C-alpha positions as a Markdown table, in Angstrom:
| # | Residue | x | y | z |
|---|---|---|---|---|
| 1 | Unk | 0.0 | 0.0 | 0.0 |
| 2 | Unk | 1.2 | 3.5 | -0.9 |
| 3 | Unk | 0.4 | 6.0 | 1.9 |
| 4 | Unk | 0.9 | 9.7 | 1.4 |
| 5 | Unk | 1.1 | 11.9 | 4.5 |
| 6 | Unk | 1.0 | 15.7 | 4.4 |
| 7 | Unk | 3.5 | 17.2 | 6.8 |
| 8 | Unk | 4.0 | 20.6 | 5.3 |
| 9 | Unk | 5.5 | 22.5 | 8.2 |
| 10 | Unk | 7.7 | 19.9 | 10.0 |
| 11 | Unk | 10.9 | 21.3 | 8.5 |
| 12 | Unk | 10.4 | 24.8 | 9.9 |
| 13 | Unk | 12.7 | 25.7 | 12.8 |
| 14 | Unk | 10.0 | 27.1 | 15.2 |
| 15 | Unk | 7.6 | 24.2 | 15.3 |
| 16 | Unk | 4.4 | 24.2 | 17.3 |
| 17 | Unk | 1.8 | 21.6 | 18.4 |
| 18 | Unk | 0.4 | 20.2 | 15.1 |
| 19 | Unk | 3.9 | 20.1 | 13.6 |
| 20 | Unk | 5.2 | 17.9 | 16.5 |
| 21 | Unk | 2.2 | 15.6 | 16.3 |
| 22 | Unk | 2.8 | 15.0 | 12.6 |
| 23 | Unk | 6.6 | 14.6 | 13.1 |
| 24 | Unk | 6.5 | 12.2 | 16.0 |
| 25 | Unk | 3.7 | 10.1 | 14.5 |
| 26 | Unk | 5.7 | 9.7 | 11.3 |
| 27 | Unk | 8.8 | 8.8 | 13.2 |
| 28 | Unk | 7.0 | 6.0 | 15.1 |
| 29 | Unk | 5.3 | 4.7 | 11.9 |
| 30 | Unk | 8.9 | 4.5 | 10.4 |
| 31 | Unk | 9.9 | 2.3 | 13.3 |
| 32 | Unk | 6.9 | -0.1 | 13.3 |
| 33 | Unk | 5.9 | -0.4 | 9.6 |
| 34 | Unk | 8.4 | -2.0 | 7.2 |
| 35 | Unk | 5.8 | -3.2 | 4.7 |
| 36 | Unk | 3.8 | -0.2 | 3.4 |
| 37 | Unk | 5.4 | 2.5 | 1.3 |
| 38 | Unk | 5.2 | 6.1 | 2.6 |
| 39 | Unk | 5.5 | 9.4 | 0.8 |
| 40 | Unk | 6.0 | 12.3 | 3.3 |
| 41 | Unk | 5.2 | 15.7 | 1.6 |
| 42 | Unk | 6.9 | 18.7 | 3.2 |
| 43 | Unk | 7.7 | 22.3 | 2.4 |
| 44 | Unk | 11.4 | 23.1 | 2.3 |
| 45 | Unk | 12.9 | 24.3 | 5.6 |
| 46 | Unk | 16.0 | 24.6 | 7.7 |
| 47 | Unk | 15.3 | 21.8 | 10.2 |
| 48 | Unk | 15.7 | 18.5 | 8.4 |
| 49 | Unk | 14.3 | 16.6 | 11.4 |
| 50 | Unk | 13.1 | 13.6 | 9.5 |
| 51 | Unk | 15.3 | 11.2 | 7.4 |
| 52 | Unk | 14.4 | 8.9 | 4.6 |
| 53 | Unk | 14.5 | 5.1 | 5.1 |
| 54 | Unk | 13.9 | 2.1 | 2.9 |
| 55 | Unk | 10.1 | 2.5 | 2.6 |
| 56 | Unk | 9.8 | 6.2 | 3.7 |
| 57 | Unk | 10.4 | 8.9 | 1.0 |
| 58 | Unk | 10.5 | 12.6 | 1.7 |
| 59 | Unk | 9.2 | 14.8 | -1.1 |
| 60 | Unk | 9.7 | 18.6 | -0.9 |
| 61 | Unk | 7.1 | 20.7 | -2.6 |
| 62 | Unk | 7.9 | 24.4 | -3.2 |
| 63 | Unk | 5.1 | 26.9 | -3.3 |
| 64 | Unk | 4.8 | 30.5 | -2.3 |
| 65 | Unk | 1.8 | 30.1 | 0.1 |
| 66 | Unk | 0.3 | 27.4 | 2.2 |
| 67 | Unk | -3.1 | 27.4 | 0.4 |
| 68 | Unk | -1.5 | 27.0 | -3.0 |
| 69 | Unk | 0.8 | 24.3 | -1.6 |
| 70 | Unk | -2.2 | 22.3 | -0.3 |
| 71 | Unk | -4.7 | 23.0 | -3.0 |
| 72 | Unk | -2.5 | 22.8 | -6.1 |
| 73 | Unk | 1.0 | 21.4 | -5.5 |
| 74 | Unk | -0.1 | 18.6 | -3.2 |
| 75 | Unk | -2.9 | 17.1 | -5.3 |
| 76 | Unk | -0.7 | 17.2 | -8.4 |
| 77 | Unk | 2.1 | 15.3 | -6.5 |
| 78 | Unk | -0.4 | 12.8 | -5.2 |
| 79 | Unk | -1.7 | 12.1 | -8.7 |
| 80 | Unk | 1.9 | 11.4 | -9.9 |
| 81 | Unk | 2.7 | 8.8 | -7.2 |
| 82 | Unk | -0.7 | 7.2 | -7.4 |
| 83 | Unk | -1.0 | 6.7 | -3.7 |
| 84 | Unk | -3.8 | 4.6 | -2.1 |
| 85 | Unk | -4.7 | 7.3 | 0.4 |
| 86 | Unk | -3.7 | 10.7 | 1.7 |
| 87 | Unk | -3.5 | 11.6 | 5.3 |
| 88 | Unk | -3.6 | 15.4 | 5.9 |
| 89 | Unk | -2.4 | 16.1 | 9.5 |
| 90 | Unk | -3.3 | 19.7 | 10.2 |
| 91 | Unk | -7.0 | 20.4 | 10.0 |
| 92 | Unk | -7.3 | 21.1 | 6.3 |
| 93 | Unk | -6.9 | 19.2 | 3.0 |
| 94 | Unk | -7.2 | 19.6 | -0.8 |
| 95 | Unk | -10.7 | 20.2 | -1.8 |
| 96 | Unk | -10.1 | 18.2 | -4.9 |
| 97 | Unk | -8.3 | 14.9 | -4.1 |
| 98 | Unk | -8.1 | 11.9 | -6.4 |
| 99 | Unk | -7.5 | 9.3 | -3.6 |
| 100 | Unk | -9.2 | 8.3 | -0.3 |
| 101 | Unk | -8.7 | 11.0 | 2.3 |
| 102 | Unk | -7.9 | 10.8 | 6.0 |
| 103 | Unk | -8.0 | 14.1 | 7.9 |
| 104 | Unk | -6.7 | 14.9 | 11.4 |
| 105 | Unk | -9.1 | 17.6 | 12.6 |
| 106 | Unk | -7.4 | 18.7 | 15.8 |
| 107 | Unk | -10.2 | 21.1 | 16.8 |
| 108 | Unk | -13.0 | 23.2 | 15.4 |
| 109 | Unk | -12.2 | 26.4 | 17.3 |
| 110 | Unk | -12.2 | 28.2 | 14.0 |
| 111 | Unk | -15.9 | 27.4 | 13.6 |
| 112 | Unk | -16.8 | 28.7 | 17.1 |
| 113 | Unk | -17.4 | 32.3 | 18.1 |
| 114 | Unk | -14.1 | 34.1 | 18.1 |
| 115 | Unk | -12.5 | 35.1 | 21.4 |
| 116 | Unk | -11.4 | 38.6 | 21.9 |
| 117 | Unk | -7.7 | 39.5 | 21.9 |
| 118 | Unk | -4.8 | 40.3 | 19.7 |
| 119 | Unk | -4.4 | 38.0 | 16.8 |
| 120 | Unk | -1.5 | 37.9 | 14.4 |
| 121 | Unk | -1.9 | 38.2 | 10.6 |
| 122 | Unk | -0.9 | 34.5 | 10.3 |
| 123 | Unk | -3.6 | 33.5 | 12.9 |
| 124 | Unk | -6.3 | 35.6 | 11.1 |
| 125 | Unk | -5.4 | 34.1 | 7.7 |
| 126 | Unk | -5.4 | 30.6 | 9.1 |
| 127 | Unk | -8.8 | 31.2 | 10.7 |
| 128 | Unk | -10.4 | 32.3 | 7.4 |
| 129 | Unk | -8.7 | 29.5 | 5.3 |
| 130 | Unk | -10.0 | 26.8 | 7.7 |
| 131 | Unk | -13.5 | 28.2 | 7.7 |
| 132 | Unk | -13.4 | 28.1 | 3.9 |
| 133 | Unk | -11.9 | 24.7 | 3.3 |
| 134 | Unk | -13.1 | 22.4 | 6.1 |
| 135 | Unk | -16.8 | 22.4 | 5.4 |
| 136 | Unk | -16.0 | 21.5 | 1.8 |
| 137 | Unk | -13.9 | 18.4 | 2.5 |
| 138 | Unk | -15.7 | 16.7 | 5.4 |
| 139 | Unk | -18.0 | 14.7 | 3.2 |
| 140 | Unk | -15.0 | 13.5 | 1.2 |
| 141 | Unk | -13.1 | 12.2 | 4.2 |
| 142 | Unk | -13.1 | 8.4 | 4.7 |
| 143 | Unk | -12.1 | 8.9 | 8.3 |
| 144 | Unk | -11.7 | 12.0 | 10.5 |
| 145 | Unk | -9.3 | 11.7 | 13.3 |
| 146 | Unk | -9.3 | 13.9 | 16.3 |
| 147 | Unk | -7.3 | 14.0 | 19.5 |
| 148 | Unk | -9.6 | 13.7 | 22.5 |
| 149 | Unk | -13.1 | 12.4 | 23.3 |
| 150 | Unk | -14.1 | 15.9 | 24.2 |
| 151 | Unk | -13.2 | 17.1 | 20.7 |
| 152 | Unk | -14.7 | 14.1 | 19.0 |
| 153 | Unk | -18.1 | 14.8 | 20.7 |
| 154 | Unk | -17.8 | 18.5 | 19.9 |
| 155 | Unk | -17.1 | 17.8 | 16.2 |
| 156 | Unk | -19.8 | 15.2 | 15.9 |
| 157 | Unk | -22.5 | 17.4 | 17.4 |
| 158 | Unk | -21.4 | 20.7 | 15.8 |
| 159 | Unk | -21.0 | 19.3 | 12.3 |
| 160 | Unk | -23.7 | 16.6 | 12.4 |
| 161 | Unk | -21.3 | 13.9 | 11.2 |
| 162 | Unk | -21.9 | 10.2 | 11.3 |
| 163 | Unk | -20.6 | 8.4 | 14.5 |
| 164 | Unk | -18.5 | 6.0 | 12.5 |
| 165 | Unk | -16.7 | 8.7 | 10.5 |
| 166 | Unk | -14.9 | 10.2 | 13.5 |
| 167 | Unk | -12.3 | 8.4 | 15.7 |
| 168 | Unk | -10.2 | 9.6 | 18.7 |
| 169 | Unk | -6.5 | 9.0 | 18.5 |
| 170 | Unk | -4.7 | 10.4 | 21.5 |
| 171 | Unk | -1.4 | 12.3 | 21.1 |
| 172 | Unk | 1.7 | 11.2 | 22.9 |
| 173 | Unk | 4.8 | 13.0 | 24.2 |
| 174 | Unk | 8.4 | 12.6 | 23.2 |
| 175 | Unk | 10.6 | 10.2 | 25.2 |
| 176 | Unk | 13.1 | 12.9 | 25.9 |
| 177 | Unk | 10.7 | 14.4 | 28.4 |
| 178 | Unk | 11.6 | 12.9 | 31.7 |
| 179 | Unk | 12.8 | 14.3 | 35.0 |
| 180 | Unk | 16.2 | 16.1 | 34.6 |
| 181 | Unk | 18.3 | 16.6 | 37.7 |
| 182 | Unk | 21.1 | 18.6 | 36.2 |
| 183 | Unk | 19.1 | 21.5 | 34.8 |
| 184 | Unk | 21.2 | 24.6 | 35.6 |
| 185 | Unk | 23.2 | 24.7 | 32.3 |
| 186 | Unk | 20.0 | 25.1 | 30.3 |
| 187 | Unk | 17.8 | 27.0 | 32.7 |
| 188 | Unk | 20.4 | 29.7 | 33.3 |
| 189 | Unk | 20.2 | 30.6 | 29.6 |
| 190 | Unk | 16.7 | 31.9 | 30.3 |
| 191 | Unk | 16.4 | 32.6 | 34.0 |
| 192 | Unk | 18.9 | 33.1 | 36.8 |
| 193 | Unk | 16.7 | 31.9 | 39.6 |
| 194 | Unk | 17.1 | 28.3 | 40.6 |
| 195 | Unk | 13.4 | 28.0 | 41.3 |
| 196 | Unk | 10.7 | 29.5 | 39.1 |
| 197 | Unk | 7.2 | 29.2 | 37.6 |
| 198 | Unk | 6.8 | 28.3 | 34.0 |
| 199 | Unk | 4.1 | 29.3 | 31.5 |
| 200 | Unk | 3.8 | 28.7 | 27.7 |
| 201 | Unk | 1.9 | 31.7 | 26.3 |
| 202 | Unk | 1.3 | 33.2 | 22.9 |
| 203 | Unk | -0.9 | 35.8 | 21.3 |
| 204 | Unk | -3.8 | 33.3 | 20.7 |
| 205 | Unk | -6.6 | 34.4 | 23.0 |
| 206 | Unk | -7.3 | 30.9 | 24.1 |
| 207 | Unk | -4.0 | 30.7 | 25.9 |
| 208 | Unk | -5.5 | 33.1 | 28.5 |
| 209 | Unk | -2.3 | 35.1 | 29.0 |
| 210 | Unk | -4.0 | 38.2 | 30.7 |
| 211 | Unk | -5.8 | 36.2 | 33.4 |
| 212 | Unk | -2.8 | 34.1 | 34.1 |
| 213 | Unk | -0.7 | 37.2 | 34.6 |
| 214 | Unk | -3.4 | 38.7 | 36.8 |
| 215 | Unk | -3.3 | 35.4 | 38.8 |
| 216 | Unk | 0.4 | 35.7 | 39.1 |
| 217 | Unk | 0.0 | 39.3 | 40.4 |
| 218 | Unk | -2.4 | 38.0 | 43.1 |
| 219 | Unk | 0.0 | 35.2 | 44.0 |
| 220 | Unk | 2.9 | 37.6 | 44.5 |
| 221 | Unk | 0.8 | 39.6 | 47.0 |
| 222 | Unk | -0.1 | 36.5 | 49.1 |
| 223 | Unk | 3.0 | 34.3 | 48.9 |
| 224 | Unk | 5.7 | 34.5 | 51.6 |
| 225 | Unk | 8.4 | 33.7 | 49.1 |
| 226 | Unk | 7.1 | 34.5 | 45.6 |
| 227 | Unk | 8.9 | 32.9 | 42.7 |
| 228 | Unk | 9.7 | 34.6 | 39.3 |
| 229 | Unk | 7.7 | 33.7 | 36.2 |
| 230 | Unk | 9.3 | 32.4 | 33.0 |
| 231 | Unk | 7.0 | 32.9 | 30.0 |
| 232 | Unk | 7.9 | 31.3 | 26.6 |
| 233 | Unk | 6.7 | 32.2 | 23.2 |
| 234 | Unk | 5.5 | 35.8 | 23.8 |
| 235 | Unk | 7.2 | 39.0 | 22.8 |
| 236 | Unk | 8.2 | 41.7 | 25.3 |
| 237 | Unk | 6.1 | 44.4 | 23.7 |
| 238 | Unk | 3.0 | 42.3 | 23.8 |
| 239 | Unk | 3.7 | 41.4 | 27.5 |
| 240 | Unk | 4.2 | 45.0 | 28.4 |
| 241 | Unk | 0.9 | 46.0 | 26.6 |
| 242 | Unk | -1.0 | 43.4 | 28.6 |
| 243 | Unk | 0.5 | 44.5 | 31.9 |
| 244 | Unk | -0.3 | 48.1 | 31.2 |
| 245 | Unk | -3.9 | 47.4 | 30.2 |
| 246 | Unk | -4.6 | 45.5 | 33.4 |
| 247 | Unk | -2.6 | 47.9 | 35.6 |
| 248 | Unk | -0.2 | 45.2 | 36.9 |
| 249 | Unk | 3.0 | 46.7 | 35.5 |
| 250 | Unk | 4.6 | 46.3 | 39.0 |
| 251 | Unk | 5.1 | 42.6 | 38.3 |
| 252 | Unk | 7.3 | 43.2 | 35.2 |
| 253 | Unk | 10.6 | 42.9 | 37.1 |
| 254 | Unk | 9.7 | 39.4 | 38.1 |
| 255 | Unk | 8.8 | 38.1 | 34.6 |
| 256 | Unk | 11.3 | 36.8 | 32.1 |
| 257 | Unk | 10.1 | 36.3 | 28.5 |
| 258 | Unk | 12.9 | 35.0 | 26.2 |
| 259 | Unk | 10.6 | 34.4 | 23.2 |
| 260 | Unk | 10.5 | 31.0 | 21.4 |
| 261 | Unk | 12.3 | 28.2 | 23.3 |
| 262 | Unk | 13.6 | 25.2 | 21.3 |
| 263 | Unk | 11.8 | 21.9 | 22.1 |
| 264 | Unk | 15.1 | 20.4 | 23.2 |
| 265 | Unk | 15.5 | 22.8 | 26.1 |
| 266 | Unk | 11.9 | 22.3 | 27.4 |
| 267 | Unk | 12.6 | 19.1 | 29.4 |
| 268 | Unk | 15.2 | 21.0 | 31.5 |
| 269 | Unk | 12.9 | 24.0 | 32.0 |
| 270 | Unk | 9.9 | 21.8 | 33.0 |
| 271 | Unk | 12.2 | 19.9 | 35.4 |
| 272 | Unk | 13.6 | 23.0 | 36.9 |
| 273 | Unk | 10.3 | 24.7 | 37.4 |
| 274 | Unk | 8.4 | 24.6 | 40.7 |
| 275 | Unk | 5.1 | 24.4 | 38.8 |
| 276 | Unk | 3.8 | 24.8 | 35.2 |
| 277 | Unk | 0.7 | 26.8 | 34.2 |
| 278 | Unk | -1.5 | 25.3 | 31.5 |
| 279 | Unk | -4.5 | 27.6 | 32.1 |
| 280 | Unk | -5.9 | 27.8 | 28.5 |
| 281 | Unk | -9.5 | 28.6 | 27.9 |
| 282 | Unk | -9.9 | 25.9 | 25.3 |
| 283 | Unk | -7.7 | 23.0 | 24.1 |
| 284 | Unk | -8.4 | 19.9 | 22.0 |
| 285 | Unk | -5.6 | 17.9 | 23.7 |
| 286 | Unk | -2.7 | 19.7 | 25.4 |
| 287 | Unk | 0.7 | 18.1 | 24.8 |
| 288 | Unk | 2.5 | 20.5 | 27.2 |
| 289 | Unk | 0.4 | 19.1 | 30.0 |
| 290 | Unk | 1.9 | 15.6 | 29.4 |
| 291 | Unk | 5.4 | 17.0 | 28.9 |
| 292 | Unk | 5.5 | 18.8 | 32.2 |
| 293 | Unk | 4.0 | 15.8 | 34.1 |
| 294 | Unk | 6.5 | 13.5 | 32.5 |
| 295 | Unk | 9.3 | 15.8 | 33.8 |
| 296 | Unk | 7.9 | 15.4 | 37.4 |
| 297 | Unk | 6.5 | 18.9 | 37.5 |
| 298 | Unk | 3.0 | 19.7 | 39.0 |
| 299 | Unk | 0.6 | 21.3 | 36.5 |
| 300 | Unk | -2.1 | 23.8 | 37.2 |
| 301 | Unk | -4.5 | 23.3 | 34.3 |
| 302 | Unk | -8.1 | 24.3 | 33.4 |
| 303 | Unk | -11.3 | 22.6 | 34.2 |
| 304 | Unk | -12.6 | 23.1 | 30.6 |
| 305 | Unk | -12.6 | 21.3 | 27.3 |
| 306 | Unk | -10.1 | 18.4 | 27.0 |
| 307 | Unk | -7.8 | 19.3 | 29.9 |
| 308 | Unk | -9.6 | 17.3 | 32.7 |
| 309 | Unk | -9.7 | 14.3 | 30.3 |
| 310 | Unk | -5.9 | 14.4 | 29.6 |
| 311 | Unk | -4.8 | 15.5 | 33.1 |
| 312 | Unk | -6.9 | 12.9 | 34.9 |
| 313 | Unk | -9.1 | 12.9 | 38.0 |
| 314 | Unk | -6.3 | 13.9 | 40.4 |
| 315 | Unk | -5.0 | 16.8 | 38.3 |
| 316 | Unk | -5.1 | 20.4 | 39.7 |
| 317 | Unk | -8.0 | 21.8 | 37.9 |
| 318 | Unk | -8.9 | 25.5 | 38.0 |
| 319 | Unk | -11.4 | 27.9 | 36.6 |
| 320 | Unk | -9.4 | 29.7 | 33.8 |
| 321 | Unk | -11.7 | 32.7 | 33.9 |
| 322 | Unk | -11.1 | 33.2 | 37.6 |
| 323 | Unk | -7.6 | 34.6 | 38.4 |
| 324 | Unk | -8.2 | 34.3 | 42.1 |
| 325 | Unk | -8.8 | 30.5 | 41.8 |
| 326 | Unk | -5.6 | 30.1 | 39.7 |
| 327 | Unk | -3.6 | 31.9 | 42.4 |
| 328 | Unk | -5.2 | 29.9 | 45.2 |
| 329 | Unk | -4.2 | 26.6 | 43.4 |
| 330 | Unk | -0.6 | 27.8 | 43.1 |
| 331 | Unk | -0.5 | 28.9 | 46.8 |
| 332 | Unk | -1.8 | 25.4 | 47.8 |
| 333 | Unk | 1.1 | 23.8 | 46.0 |
| 334 | Unk | 3.5 | 26.2 | 47.6 |
| 335 | Unk | 2.2 | 25.7 | 51.1 |
| 336 | Unk | 1.5 | 21.9 | 51.2 |
| 337 | Unk | 4.6 | 19.7 | 50.5 |
| 338 | Unk | 2.5 | 16.5 | 50.8 |
| 339 | Unk | 0.0 | 17.7 | 48.2 |
| 340 | Unk | 2.9 | 18.9 | 46.0 |
| 341 | Unk | 4.5 | 15.4 | 46.0 |
| 342 | Unk | 1.2 | 13.8 | 45.3 |
| 343 | Unk | 0.9 | 15.9 | 42.2 |
| 344 | Unk | 4.4 | 14.9 | 41.1 |
| 345 | Unk | 3.5 | 11.2 | 41.6 |
| 346 | Unk | 0.2 | 11.6 | 39.8 |
| 347 | Unk | 1.8 | 13.1 | 36.8 |
| 348 | Unk | 4.5 | 10.5 | 36.4 |
| 349 | Unk | 1.9 | 7.8 | 36.6 |
| 350 | Unk | -0.7 | 9.5 | 34.3 |
| 351 | Unk | 1.7 | 9.9 | 31.4 |
| 352 | Unk | 2.2 | 6.2 | 31.1 |
| 353 | Unk | -1.2 | 6.0 | 29.3 |
| 354 | Unk | 0.1 | 8.1 | 26.4 |
| 355 | Unk | 2.9 | 7.5 | 23.8 |
| 356 | Unk | 3.6 | 8.3 | 20.2 |
| 357 | Unk | 3.9 | 4.5 | 19.5 |
| 358 | Unk | 0.3 | 4.1 | 20.5 |
| 359 | Unk | -0.6 | 7.0 | 18.3 |
| 360 | Unk | 1.2 | 5.4 | 15.3 |
| 361 | Unk | -0.3 | 2.0 | 15.8 |
| 362 | Unk | -3.8 | 3.5 | 15.8 |
| 363 | Unk | -3.0 | 5.4 | 12.6 |
| 364 | Unk | -1.7 | 2.3 | 10.9 |
| 365 | Unk | -4.9 | 0.4 | 11.8 |
| 366 | Unk | -6.9 | 3.2 | 10.3 |
| 367 | Unk | -4.9 | 3.1 | 7.1 |
| 368 | Unk | -5.2 | -0.7 | 6.8 |
| 369 | Unk | -8.9 | -0.6 | 7.3 |
| 370 | Unk | -9.4 | 2.0 | 4.5 |
């Protein structure tokens, strides 16, 4: 069987969630499947993070924009190799495709009412493109994969799709996320304090950056020994604007924001952190939740969408719209060593349920059934 997989963005240096899902799934398929022939379609980039092997071929397609890449270049390339199916990994797919289509639809946030907040040009264009394309391809999909039962139910109800068309395939986490004890060499590149709080934020409103910062401000007022906060993936000017808007500029000296942090450094930062904030308003899965738990770090996460499902019954769940509640959960961790250790133990046990190998085996089963 010839299997084509769209992995357009995996060679870009600054990868994000969907890029890692595609990359890690393909790497595991490469390990477990020596029989089928795979064609991995990518856009040229600096980070050649995937290598060819006997039955895995990497095909670079050059195109000036993502829509043209997906709607014109990709279908033409698929027709040339005459694959038996195409798996598109990042929410969208060619409207006109000559082979059976499998789609990973991570979420349908783009079909829900938009949350207020600053959005980049890239985020706005992606939002419009998905709204245009997804409704036109759903009926053509032999199987729609999503990443949590929460999201599966949301998609099924919102789009009125048949039960048998949608399947949940959980994400995993990379095996280099485990507790690191010698963290200083990496953490001191970003923050000089030996103990700190960690938060992955960006300009997407769902990441809930303003309320998390307001919660941090409340925490600093109430803690006997408040810790500094390291925020990844947000620019200083955006941070300063948020602090000024909510009149909490006084916490600026205690916040470090180095911008994008390479994935290879994250295990050391998770391990070195006292606690990790994952206080999003809405997530379809939440890979950072697993990564932090796998590194032995307690996670304060939200009681909404998929996060209780992934974090488990014993996770620290908070109302992401209530900064007081977020701050109280952090203070509980800080003031109760027994509770803190229970959260460490819970996380390390919980992540055993998730792996990229499981993800790949589920994908392979779907391909074979089609």
